N, C-alpha and C positions, 0 to 999 in steps of 0.2 A: 231429620231437622235440616241438614245441609241441603237436601234436594228441594225442600220447600223454600228455603232461602234463595236458592238459585232461581226457582220459578217466579218468586216475587220480584227478584231483581230483573229477570227477563221481562216480565209484564210491565214493570215500571219503566224500564228503558224503552221498550217499544212504544208505550203510550206517550212518553216524552218526545220521542223522535217523530211520531206521527203528528202530534200537536204542533211541533215546530215546523214541519214541512207544510202542513195545511195552512198555517199562519203566513208563511212566506209566499205560498202560491196565491192565497187570496189577496195579499197586498199587491202583487204584480198584476194579477188579472184585473183588479179594480182600477189601477192606474192605466192599464192598456185600454180599458173600456172608456175611461175619461178622455184619453188622448184621441181615440177614434171619433168621439162625439165632437171634441174641440176642432179637430182637423176638418170635419164636415161643416163647421160653423154653427153647430147646434150647442150653444153655450149653456142653455137651460138644461139640456140632457147631460152635458158634461158635469154640471154642478150636481145633478142628481146621482150620476155615476160616482162622483167624488164622495158624496154623503154615504153611499153604499159600500165604499171601499174600506180596506183595513185601516187607512190613514185616519178616518174619522173616529175610530175607536182605540187608537194607539197613543198613549201618553208620550212614548218615545219618539213618535213621528209627528207630534203636534206642530212643530215649526213647519215641516213640509206641507202639512194640511193647510195651514194658514197662508203659506206662500201660493200654493196652487189655487186656493179659493179666492184669495185677494186678486190674483191675476185674471181669473175667470170673470169675476165681478167687474173688473176694469174693462174687459172685452165686451161685456154685456152692457156697458154704459152706466153701471151703478157706481159712480165715482166716489161718492161719500162713503157708501158701505164698503167699497173696496179698500179705502184708506183705513177704515176701522180694523180690518183684518191684517193689512200690511203693517200698520202701526203696532199691533200686538205682536206680529212676527218679528218686527225690528227689536222690540224690547226683549222678547224671548231669546232671540239670537245672541244678544249681548250677555244674557244670563248664562247661556249654555257654553260660552267660550271656555270658562273654567269648569271642567267636568269633575265630578266627585270621585274620590278614590275608590268607592265601592263599585261605581259604574265601570271604571277602568279595569278593576280586578275581574269583574264579570266578563268583560270583553276579552280578557286575556285567556280565560278558560273556555270560551265559546267562540264568538266572532265579533267584529266591529258593529254588526247590526243591532246588538243589544244596547249600545250606548244611545242616549237621546240624540237625535240628529241636530247638529248645530249649524249646518249649512257651510257652503264654501265662501271664500272671501268675495268672489265675483257675484255670488248670489246675494250676499249681504248688501252690496252697493246697488244691485238692481231692485232691491226693495225701495230704496230712495228714488231710483229712476221712475218706477211706476207711481210712487206717491207724487212725484213732481208732475208727471203726465196727468194724473187725476186732477191736481190743482190747476194746471193749465186748462184742462177741459172745463173746469168750474169758473175760470176767469180770475183765479186768485194767484197773481204773479208773485206776490210777496212770499206766500207759503211755498210756492214752487222753488223760489230762490233758496229758501231755508233748506229744502230737501237736497238741492244741488250742492249746497255748501257742506252738508253732512257727508257727502261722498268724499270730499277732500279730507275731512277729519278722519274718516275711516281708513282711507288709503295711507295717510300718515301714521295712523295707529298700527296698521298691519306691518308697515316697514319697521317701525320702532320696536314692536313686540317680537317679530320673527327675525330681526336682524338682517332683513333683505333676502332671506332664504326662499321665500315664496315667489313664484313667478308673477302673480297678479298683484301689482302695487300701484298701478296708474291706469287711467282710462282717458284716452285722448278725446273720445267722443263725448263723454260726460263733461269734460272741460268745455268742449264746443257748445254743448247744450246750455251749460251755465252762462256762457257768453251771450247766447241768444236771449236767455231770460233777462240778464242784466240789460241788454240792449233794448228789449221790449219795455223795460221800466224806465228807459231814458238815462241809464247809468253808463255812459260811454267809457268812463275811465276803468271801471271794474270789468266791463265787457272786453276792453282791449287787453287787460291782464289775463283774463280767462282764455281769450283767443291765442295769445302768445304762448301760454302754458300748453294749450291744445296742440299748437304747431310743434313745440318742443317734444311733446309726448308722442305724436305721430312719427316724428323722425327717429326718436330713441327706440321705439318698439315696432318699427315697420317690418324688420326681418322676423321678429318673434311672432307677431300677430298678423302679418301679411296684409296690412291695410296701409296704403300710402296716404300722403297728405291730400285731403279733399280739395279740389280746385275752388269750391265755394268758400272755403275757409279764408283764402287770400282776400276775397272781396270784403268779408266782415272785418278782417284785420285792418284793411285800408280805411274803411268807413269809420270804424271806431277811433283810429289814429287821427283821421282828419277832423272828426268832431271834437276830439279832446285837445286838438292843437299841437299834436306831436309831429311836427313837420319833418324832422330828421328821421324818425321812425317810419313815417309814411313813405318817404323816398327810399329808404333802405328796403322795406318790404315790397314796394312796387318793383324795385330792381330785381329782387329775388324771385318774385312771381313771374316776371318776364323771362328771367333766365331759365325757369322751368317750363316755359311755354304754357302756363296755366290759363285756362279760359274762365273768366269770371266777370261779374258786374258789380259796380259800386252802387248798388241800389239803396236808397234811403227808406223806402217803404216796401215791405215784402211779406210773403207768406212762407212759413217754414212747415214743410210736410214731412213728418216723421213716420216711417213705416217699419213696423216689426215684420220681418219676412221669414216664413217657414217656422220650423221647430228645431230646437237644439237637439243634438244626438242624445240617445238614451244609454245608460250604463247596462252592460251585460257582463256575465262572468266568463272568464277564461281560466281553466283549471288543468292541472296535471297531477297524476298520481305517481309518487316517487317511492320505490322500494327502500327498505332500510336493512341494516345488518341483522336486526332482530327478527326479521320476517314479517313485520307489520308495515303496511304501506302508509304513506303520509300524503295528505292532499294539500296542495298549494293553490290558492284561488285568488286571482286579481281582478279588479273591475277594469273594463275597457269601454270606450264609447263606440257605439254603433250608430251609423247614420239612419235618420228617419226617412220615410218616403219623400222624395223631392216634390216641390210645388210646381205649379203650371207656368213657370217662367217669371222673369223680372217684371214687376208692375211698371206702368207708365203713368205719369202725372201730367195733368193739363188743366188750364182754366177752361170753362165751358166753351169759350170761343177761340181758344188758342191751340198752338201746336203741342203735341205731347213731349214731355221731358223725361229722360231716363234718370231716375234718382241715383245718387252716388252711394256706394257702400262705405259707411263710416265706422262700423263696428262689426267684427266677426265673433259672435258669442261662442260659436262652435269651436273655433280655434282657441279662444281663451279657456274654455272648459277643458279641452284636450291638454293644453299646456299645463294647466293647474293640476290635472290628474297625474300627468307624467312627472311633475315636480314632487308629488307625494309617493310615487311608486317605491322609491328606495326605503322610505320610512315604513310603508305598509309591508314591504317584503321582510324587513328586519323584525318587525313585530310578529309577523306570521310564522317565521322560522322559529323564533323563541317560543311561540305558542305551541308549535308542532312538537318541539323537544319536550315541553312540559307535559303535553298530552301523552307522549310516548312513555315518559317516566311514570305517569299516573296509571297507564294501562299495565305496565309491567308490575307495579305494586299491587294492582287489583288481581292480576293473575297469580302472583305469589301468595297473596293472603286469602283469596277466595276461590282460586282454581281457574282452569282454562276458559270456562264459559264466561266468567266475570271479565277476564282479560279480553276475550273476543268482543263482548258487548261494549267494553270501554273503547276498544279500537273502532268499532262501528260508530259509536257516538262521536268520537273524534273526527272521523271522516265526514259524517253527515252534517255536523254542526260547523265545520270549517267552510264558511261561505263568504264570498266577497260582499262588501257593502255596496249595494247598487242604488242607494238613494241619491236623488238629485232633483232639482227643480225642473220638471220635465216639460213644462209649458212655456219656458223661455223661448225667445226667437232664435233662429239659426243666425240671422244677420239683422242689422239695423241699417236702413237706407234713409237718405235725406235729400230733399229737393228744396231749394230756396228760390222762390218765384217772385221776381220784381212785379209790383202792381201799383196802380194808382189808389189813392185813399177811397174807401167805400166798401160796399158789400160785393163779395165774389163767390162764385161756385167753383169748387175744386173737384175735378173728376179723377178718380184712381181706377185704372183699368188693368185687369190681369186675365188674359185669355178671354173667355166670354163673360167674365164678371166685371161689373162696373158699379162703383158707388160714388155718390156725390155728397160733398160736405159744403155747407154754407159758412162763411167766415167774414167778419167785419174787421177792417183794418184802418186805423187812424193814420194821419199823415206822419211820416217819420217813424212809424211803429212796425211791429211784427205781429202777424196773426198766426196761430198755431193750428195745425190739423194733424190728428193722430189716427193711424189706421193699422190693422193687422191683415196682412195678405198671407194666405195659407199656401 
């Protein structure tokens, strides 16, 4: 009877482990295939790869599936459909912030990957970023402004909820984008406030995120101050801009070219096996970011008849992702060590009650199920670039060139307004 019990225990354990490993492998392979298609610019194939991946069939990864699909649809130019998926992702993200006790308990005895993915804070605000870009592409400035303002609400909520512990609680670039949207609507007062907040954020987080104050920001600050009649503020910021030798133009009519450049690093596992005094090894596994293949150089932007302009780096998503993960490593490690101790105790109980084979299988289960959570929004850009091009009112052709690739965008700009061009350079 005891031998049959051991055989059943062994068969069940092996089946469980094989199923777990196959699920993890299929999830990663599906995302890798999706990324390869997206990097080649074949977004239709990337969407097909995503539908075939484990994400499409996993309730626990529903948020990640919605984010990846929403972004792919944005890149494909399906802006309204993209917003449907991104909006669902935004609502789901809010629901998943408070995780259930049962899910936390399950993660404690296996790994973090069994908990429904709730996303990172920076991923949450990028949901609103892409919804704003979709609305800009559709010519809906008011809805774009709503999405930009939601970012501010989220950042304030993160700071209040986490007590300032998390690294990511401000985005200088998204403040800048908000200012551009306000300015496009003719709201110079709110544009000035947004630009001023952007300047403050760039200075406060320059060392952490390694992005300095964009020279173009000075021009927008000055124009919005002048239009609002803030004479003292205009003179003060003009003096500061000159002190920094910033090169800018106070253009009243312009085209804003927003370029998502490259792809954010992907999470991979780093693990060590640690021996214990009881003779059973313990696995400690942490997620780390690994760089993706680099693109073919910085893109250049120009009007069809003008000189090329090198856009400025206004956001480094890769650094934000790395800093956010580093901020969580202490908490991940603490939970991982506690989980390892609990698994050791369970293995010793199994050995004591059911024999050496049961103890060995419990140890093998503990080793194999201890995996780093490698989930992240893998199609986000590595960096965001911005070029503000002064133009005369009317219709213009904007050319974006990267290596041997060229794409042309047509945009209509009213006097005193801002036209928007969005692109993804791989």
